[in-house]
C-alpha positions in Angstrom: 26.6 -10.2 19.2 22.8 -10.1 19.8 21.4 -12.8 22.0 24.2 -13.3 24.4 25.9 -11.4 27.2 29.4 -10.4 26.3 30.1 -9.4 29.8 28.9 -12.6 31.3 30.9 -14.6 28.8 34.1 -12.8 29.8 33.5 -13.3 33.5 32.8 -17.0 32.8 36.2 -17.3 31.0 38.0 -15.3 33.7 36.6 -17.6 36.5 38.0 -20.6 34.7 41.3 -19.0 34.2 41.6 -18.0 37.8 41.2 -21.6 38.8 44.2 -22.6 36.7 46.8 -20.0 37.7 49.7 -22.5 37.7 49.0 -23.6 34.1 48.6 -20.0 33.0 52.0 -19.1 34.5 53.7 -21.9 32.7 52.2 -20.7 29.4 53.2 -17.1 30.0 56.8 -18.1 30.7 56.9 -20.0 27.3 55.3 -17.0 25.5 57.9 -14.6 27.0 60.8 -16.9 26.0 59.5 -17.2 22.4 58.8 -13.5 22.1 62.3 -12.7 23.3 63.8 -15.3 20.9 61.9 -13.9 17.9 62.1 -10.2 18.5 64.9 -9.6 20.9 65.0 -9.0 24.7 64.3 -5.3 24.5 60.7 -4.7 25.6 60.3 -1.3 24.0 61.3 -2.6 20.6 59.4 -5.9 20.8 55.6 -5.4 21.0 54.9 -9.1 21.4 57.3 -9.3 24.4 55.9 -6.2 26.0 52.4 -7.7 25.8 53.6 -11.0 27.3 55.4 -9.3 30.1 52.4 -7.0 30.9 50.2 -10.1 31.0 52.7 -11.9 33.3 52.6 -9.0 35.7 48.8 -8.8 35.6 48.9 -12.5 36.7 51.2 -11.6 39.6 54.4 -13.2 38.2 57.5 -12.0 39.9 60.1 -9.8 38.1 62.8 -12.4 38.6 60.7 -15.1 36.9 60.0 -12.7 34.0 63.6 -11.8 33.6 64.7 -15.4 33.6 62.2 -16.2 30.9 63.5 -13.3 28.7 67.1 -14.5 29.2 66.2 -18.0 28.3 64.5 -16.9 25.1 67.4 -14.6 24.2 69.8 -17.5 24.6 71.6 -16.1 27.7 70.7 -19.2 29.7 69.9 -22.8 28.7 66.3 -23.9 28.2 64.0 -25.8 25.9 63.8 -24.6 22.3 60.1 -24.0 21.5 58.5 -23.6 18.1 55.1 -22.2 17.2 52.4 -24.3 15.6 48.9 -23.4 14.7 46.2 -26.0 14.2 42.7 -25.3 12.7 39.6 -27.4 13.0 35.9 -27.7 13.9 34.2 -28.2 17.2 30.6 -29.1 18.0 28.1 -28.2 15.2 31.0 -27.1 13.1 32.2 -24.3 15.3 35.4 -22.9 13.9 38.5 -23.4 16.1 42.1 -22.2 16.1 44.6 -23.9 18.5 47.9 -22.1 19.0 50.7 -24.2 20.5 54.3 -23.8 21.6 56.2 -27.1 21.6 59.6 -28.7 21.7 58.1 -31.9 20.2 55.9 -31.4 17.1 55.0 -35.1 16.8 53.7 -35.3 20.4 51.7 -32.1 20.0 49.8 -33.0 16.9 48.9 -36.4 18.3 47.5 -34.7 21.5 45.6 -32.1 19.5 44.1 -34.7 17.1 43.1 -36.9 20.1 41.3 -34.0 21.8 39.4 -33.2 18.7 38.4 -36.8 17.9 37.5 -37.8 21.5 35.2 -34.8 22.1 33.3 -34.6 18.8 35.5 -32.2 16.8 37.6 -32.6 13.7 41.2 -31.4 12.9 41.2 -29.4 9.7 43.8 -28.3 7.2 45.9 -25.1 7.3 43.7 -22.2 6.3 40.5 -24.0 6.7 39.0 -21.6 9.3 41.6 -18.9 9.8 39.8 -16.6 7.4 36.9 -16.5 9.8 38.9 -14.7 12.4 40.5 -11.3 12.8 43.8 -10.8 14.6 43.2 -7.8 16.8 43.2 -6.4 20.3 40.0 -6.1 22.4 39.4 -4.1 25.6 36.1 -4.7 27.4 34.5 -2.1 29.7 31.7 -3.0 32.2 28.2 -1.9 31.6 27.7 1.7 32.9 30.8 3.2 31.3 30.2 6.6 29.7 29.6 5.6 26.1 30.1 8.9 24.4 33.3 9.8 26.3 34.8 6.4 25.9 34.0 6.4 22.1 35.7 9.8 21.8 38.8 8.7 23.8 39.1 5.4 21.9 38.9 7.0 18.5 41.4 9.7 19.5 43.8 7.0 20.7 43.6 5.2 17.3 41.1 2.4 18.0 39.7 0.5 15.0 36.2 0.2 16.3 34.0 0.6 19.4 31.1 -1.8 19.9 28.3 -1.4 22.4 26.8 -4.9 23.3 23.3 -5.8 24.2 24.2 -6.1 27.9 25.6 -2.6 28.0 29.3 -3.5 28.0 31.5 -1.6 25.6 34.3 -3.3 23.5 37.1 -1.3 22.0 38.8 -3.1 19.1 42.4 -2.2 18.3 45.1 -3.3 15.9 47.1 -6.2 17.4 50.3 -4.1 17.8 48.5 -1.0 19.0 46.8 -2.7 21.9 49.2 -1.7 24.7 49.5 1.9 23.6 45.7 2.3 23.3 45.1 0.6 26.6 47.5 3.0 28.3 46.0 6.0 26.5 42.5 5.1 27.7 43.7 4.5 31.2 45.2 8.0 31.2 41.8 9.3 30.0 40.1 7.6 33.0 38.9 4.4 31.3 40.5 1.3 32.8 39.4 -1.8 31.0 38.0 -4.8 33.0 39.4 -7.3 30.5 41.6 -7.1 27.5 43.7 -9.2 25.2 45.3 -9.6 21.8 43.3 -12.4 20.2 41.9 -14.0 17.1 38.4 -12.7 17.1 35.7 -14.7 15.3 33.9 -12.6 12.7 30.6 -14.4 13.3 30.0 -15.9 16.7 27.5 -18.7 17.4 25.7 -19.0 20.8 25.8 -22.5 22.4 23.3 -23.5 25.0 22.1 -26.7 26.7 23.8 -30.0 25.8 25.7 -28.5 22.9 27.2 -25.9 25.3 28.3 -28.7 27.6 29.9 -30.7 24.8 31.7 -27.6 23.5 33.0 -26.8 27.0 34.3 -30.4 27.3 36.2 -29.9 24.1 37.7 -26.6 25.2 38.7 -28.2 28.6 40.4 -31.0 26.7 42.6 -28.5 24.9 43.3 -26.7 28.1 44.7 -29.9 29.5 47.3 -30.2 26.7 50.5 -28.7 28.1 51.6 -27.5 24.6 48.5 -25.5 23.9 48.9 -21.8 24.5 45.6 -20.3 23.2 42.3 -21.6 21.9 40.1 -19.4 19.7 36.6 -20.3 18.7 33.4 -18.9 17.1 31.4 -20.7 19.8 30.0 -18.6 22.6 28.9 -20.6 25.6 25.9 -19.4 27.6 25.4 -21.0 30.9 
């Protein structure tokens, strides 16, 4: 992590997300529907659904919208039937990339993903080509200035896998993917409210991009963001601006 600001990177991503609230809402509705389809409509017994619903509420989605998405996924109302597809590939300078999609048309999606890669200097890889470079986990980020010792104690007591103090003073708590919500709530009760958090595919070795390479990599990321079927993009590239 040395050499870049984790905190600045998170704020950069958040700013871009805030500018695209409508697209994020559409993706959250699809995620809720798929989570309900796969694990049932009961939030307490479906960690993936609970996470998706929490994220929806964090993005100011209404209760009615959330409930409709759950019913659609559970088959109680008609709607599109989505399937999950994961693509792996390489970005600028060989940066590892994972593209997670939810689609009702596999042929359309692979064509759009391949086009985004080829147009912006990347390459679509084969299944398993980069997945081993990532860890499926939850991350909770706390702003510089948090009480390091107290947060470390609270995080380990809550069952966190790791606590990382970054060069910029921000503190990252790493959790198991299905422990994320419970640990987030336990830390909040202990007085530590995270400033950012998600369940993600975390690159084991990140590479900092600056200058022209950073601009090229951002264009590639933006191209995937423009594909309606793309839900999440994970990469080993960290863009410093």
